[in-house]
C-alpha positions in Angstrom: 149.7 -33.3 -24.8 147.3 -33.3 -22.0 144.2 -35.4 -22.5 142.1 -32.6 -20.8 140.0 -30.7 -23.5 136.4 -29.4 -23.9 135.1 -32.9 -24.1 137.1 -34.1 -21.2 137.3 -31.9 -18.3 139.1 -34.4 -16.2 142.7 -33.9 -15.3 143.3 -37.7 -16.0 142.1 -39.9 -18.7 138.4 -40.4 -18.4 136.5 -43.6 -18.9 134.3 -41.6 -21.3 134.2 -38.1 -22.4 131.9 -35.6 -20.5 130.5 -32.8 -22.5 130.6 -29.2 -21.3 127.1 -27.4 -21.3 126.8 -24.8 -24.0 125.1 -21.3 -23.8 121.2 -21.6 -22.9 119.1 -21.2 -26.0 115.9 -19.0 -26.3 112.6 -20.0 -24.3 110.4 -22.1 -26.4 106.8 -21.4 -27.0 104.2 -22.2 -24.2 102.8 -25.6 -24.4 99.1 -26.6 -24.3 97.4 -26.3 -20.8 97.4 -29.4 -19.0 94.3 -31.1 -17.5 93.1 -29.2 -14.3 93.9 -30.9 -11.1 91.4 -31.9 -8.5 89.8 -28.8 -6.8 91.3 -28.0 -3.4 89.2 -27.5 -0.2 87.1 -24.3 0.3 89.1 -21.7 2.1 87.8 -19.9 5.2 85.1 -17.1 4.8 86.5 -13.8 4.4 85.7 -10.7 6.6 82.3 -8.9 5.7 82.8 -6.0 3.5 81.5 -2.5 4.1 77.7 -2.2 3.5 76.8 -0.3 0.4 74.7 2.9 0.3 71.0 2.2 0.9 68.9 2.5 -2.2 65.8 4.6 -2.5 62.5 3.6 -0.9 60.2 1.8 -3.1 56.6 3.0 -3.9 53.8 2.2 -1.4 52.0 -1.0 -2.2 48.2 -1.3 -2.5 46.1 -1.3 0.6 45.2 -4.8 1.8 41.7 -6.1 2.3 40.1 -4.8 5.7 39.9 -7.4 8.3 36.7 -8.6 10.0 35.2 -6.0 12.5 35.6 -6.9 16.1 32.8 -7.2 18.6 31.5 -4.1 20.3 33.3 -3.3 23.5 31.5 -2.7 26.9 29.6 0.5 27.6 31.8 3.1 29.2 30.9 4.5 32.6 28.0 6.9 32.9 28.7 10.2 34.4 27.4 10.7 37.9 24.6 13.1 38.4 23.7 14.9 41.6 23.6 18.5 43.0 22.5 20.4 46.1 21.8 24.2 46.4 20.9 26.5 49.2 19.2 29.8 49.7 21.7 32.6 50.3 19.4 35.4 51.2 15.8 36.0 52.5 13.1 36.2 49.9 9.4 37.5 50.1 6.6 35.0 49.7 2.8 35.6 49.3 -0.4 34.2 47.9 1.0 34.4 44.3 3.0 31.3 43.3 6.6 32.6 42.6 10.0 30.9 41.9 12.1 30.2 45.0 15.7 31.0 44.5 18.6 28.7 45.7 21.7 31.0 45.0 24.5 28.8 46.3 25.7 25.5 45.0 27.1 23.1 47.5 28.0 20.6 44.8 27.1 19.8 41.3 28.7 16.6 39.9 27.9 17.0 36.4 27.4 20.7 35.9 23.6 20.5 35.5 22.4 23.3 37.9 22.1 27.0 37.2 21.8 29.0 40.3 20.4 32.7 40.8 17.4 34.1 39.3 16.5 31.0 37.3 17.6 28.4 39.9 17.0 25.3 37.5 18.2 21.9 37.3 18.8 20.7 33.7 19.8 17.0 33.5 22.2 16.0 30.7 21.0 12.4 30.5 17.8 10.5 30.5 17.0 8.5 33.7 15.1 8.2 37.0 15.8 11.1 39.4 15.0 12.0 42.9 14.0 15.6 43.3 13.6 17.2 46.7 13.4 20.7 48.0 12.5 22.4 51.4 11.5 25.9 52.2 11.0 27.6 55.6 8.7 30.6 56.0 8.0 33.0 58.8 4.6 34.8 58.5 3.7 38.4 59.1 0.2 37.8 60.3 -2.1 37.9 63.3 -3.8 34.7 62.3 -3.1 31.8 64.7 -2.0 29.5 61.9 -1.0 29.7 58.2 -0.4 27.4 55.3 2.6 27.3 52.9 3.2 25.1 49.9 6.2 24.0 47.8 5.8 23.0 44.2 8.0 21.1 41.7 7.9 22.5 38.2 8.9 20.3 35.3 9.1 22.1 31.9 6.9 25.0 33.4 4.2 22.6 34.5 3.5 21.7 38.2 3.6 18.0 38.8 4.2 17.7 42.5 2.8 19.8 45.4 3.2 19.7 49.2 1.7 22.0 51.7 1.9 22.4 55.5 -0.2 24.1 58.2 1.5 25.4 61.4 1.2 28.0 64.1 2.0 31.5 63.1 4.6 32.0 65.8 6.9 29.3 64.5 8.9 28.8 61.2 6.8 26.9 58.8 8.9 24.3 56.8 7.6 22.3 54.0 9.5 19.6 52.0 8.3 18.4 48.6 9.9 15.4 46.8 9.3 13.1 43.9 10.9 10.4 41.9 10.7 11.5 38.3 11.5 10.1 34.8 13.5 12.8 33.2 14.8 13.3 29.8 18.1 15.2 28.9 17.3 18.9 28.6 14.2 18.9 30.9 14.0 21.9 33.3 13.2 21.4 37.1 12.5 24.3 39.4 10.9 24.9 42.7 8.0 27.4 43.4 6.5 28.5 46.6 3.2 30.1 47.9 1.9 31.1 51.3 -1.6 31.8 52.6 -0.1 34.8 54.4 2.6 37.4 53.6 5.9 36.2 54.9 9.6 35.7 54.3 11.5 32.7 53.0 14.2 31.8 55.5 18.0 32.1 54.3 18.8 29.3 56.8 20.4 26.6 54.6 19.2 23.8 56.8 15.6 24.6 56.0 15.7 26.1 52.5 17.5 23.9 50.0 17.1 22.1 46.6 18.7 18.9 45.5 18.5 16.1 42.9 20.3 12.8 42.3 20.0 10.3 39.3 19.4 6.6 40.1 21.0 3.9 38.0 18.6 3.7 35.0 18.1 1.9 31.7 18.6 3.6 28.3 16.1 6.1 26.7 12.6 5.6 25.6 12.0 2.4 27.6 11.5 4.5 30.8 8.6 6.5 29.7 4.9 5.6 30.2 1.8 7.3 28.7 0.8 8.6 32.2 4.0 10.5 32.6 4.0 14.2 33.3 0.3 15.0 34.0 0.5 18.6 35.1 -1.5 20.1 38.0 -3.9 22.8 36.9 -2.9 26.3 38.2 -6.7 27.2 38.6 -7.0 24.4 41.2 -3.9 25.3 43.2 -5.3 28.0 45.5 -8.3 25.9 46.7 -6.2 22.7 47.0 -3.1 23.9 48.8 -4.2 27.1 50.5 -7.9 26.4 51.2 -8.9 29.9 49.8 
């Protein structure tokens, strides 16, 4: 009988019997968890995920305390003030004082002159101004000489007068000028009068009206108690015409 059996798979006699494995039994219950091992190194950062939807805007917070007010800035530029107007047509003149018209503006930097029947300069700002006007007159008279005068009117009061005596066969030109302290809204006009009936020339080189503002300090510091003393109309005929 062969010595090979289930305890001896050898074909020859074995030194000791070798058992043959049997069928695997069922899996036993899970044992208790062992002690965690040492933590491994941190892995690389993953890619950034897609941003989520933006949430609603929160309510407005309370207003903060106002800051300290800054210093006042420099004064801005003052508008330039100057104009010149001329006579565009002949006008009669006589022994009654009448307004001289200067119908045509040559320039008006601050839109302060109104031409035509009023021919008035109305400054928009206080200051010191040069006012100047000239009129030229030819007389219809047999007298050898005649006198004319030009007058500056400020707010319907005459404050400056200039007269001139010349031969009747020549054009009589008189220029009146003054440096005046004006306030915004004042009215400045030019009037004329002649000792003889005549005509005011339409030549722009002899009949014109102009004004310009000098650099001036502000407001009330300009004005003195002797400012704007008017000339009485009752004295004019004797003073400027000699009649």
